[in-house]
C-alpha positions in Angstrom: 62.5 -41.2 2.5 60.6 -40.6 5.7 61.5 -42.7 8.8 58.5 -43.5 10.9 59.3 -44.3 14.5 57.4 -47.4 15.5 56.1 -46.7 19.0 56.7 -50.3 20.0 60.5 -50.2 19.5 61.0 -48.6 23.0 59.1 -51.5 24.6 60.9 -54.0 22.4 64.3 -52.6 23.5 63.4 -52.8 27.2 62.3 -56.5 26.8 65.4 -57.3 24.8 67.6 -55.7 27.4 66.0 -57.7 30.1 66.6 -60.9 28.1 70.3 -59.9 27.6 69.6 -59.1 23.9 70.3 -56.0 21.9 69.1 -54.4 18.7 71.0 -55.6 15.6 69.5 -53.5 12.9 66.5 -52.0 11.3 64.0 -52.9 8.5 62.9 -50.6 5.7 60.6 -51.5 2.8 60.5 -50.9 -0.9 57.6 -51.7 -3.3 59.8 -53.8 -5.6 63.4 -55.1 -5.8 65.8 -52.7 -7.3 63.8 -49.6 -6.7 66.8 -47.6 -5.4 67.8 -50.0 -2.8 70.0 -47.5 -0.9 69.9 -43.9 -1.9 72.1 -41.2 -0.3 69.5 -40.5 2.4 69.2 -44.3 3.2 72.9 -44.6 3.5 73.0 -41.7 6.0 70.1 -43.2 8.0 71.9 -46.5 8.1 75.1 -44.8 9.2 73.2 -43.0 12.0 71.8 -46.3 13.2 75.1 -48.1 13.0 76.8 -45.2 14.9 74.1 -45.4 17.6 73.9 -49.1 18.0 77.3 -50.3 16.8 78.9 -51.2 13.6 77.4 -54.7 13.7 73.9 -53.2 12.9 72.4 -54.2 9.6 69.9 -52.5 7.3 67.3 -55.0 6.0 65.3 -54.0 2.9 62.1 -55.9 2.4 60.5 -55.8 -1.0 58.8 -58.0 -3.6 60.4 -59.7 -6.6 59.1 -59.7 -10.1 56.7 -62.5 -9.2 55.4 -60.7 -6.2 57.1 -62.9 -3.6 58.7 -61.2 -0.6 62.5 -60.8 -0.7 65.1 -59.3 1.6 68.4 -57.7 1.1 70.8 -56.9 3.9 73.3 -54.0 3.9 75.9 -52.4 6.1 77.4 -49.0 5.3 81.2 -48.5 5.4 83.2 -47.1 8.3 83.7 -44.1 6.1 80.0 -43.5 5.7 79.6 -43.8 9.5 82.4 -41.3 10.0 80.8 -38.8 7.6 77.5 -39.1 9.3 79.0 -38.8 12.8 80.9 -35.7 11.8 77.8 -34.1 10.3 79.0 -34.2 6.7 76.3 -36.4 5.3 
């Protein structure tokens, strides 16, 4: 998986901070439901983001169901996965 930094996230973070809000997660996409929802790289990416922004952060996977309708699945990695990533073991 390749993470692409959205250039607008820095501006969004500034606006959110001024409004007293904070980042609560990140969104990734998959073509269809069940296509390797979270592989090892995705778990480590999620752990990195949770370590950076707090354990409350959520990974939201957007995809399409069998009928082509949009669907979402929310995930959080474990504290163990966060510790592995933090300690450079992931």
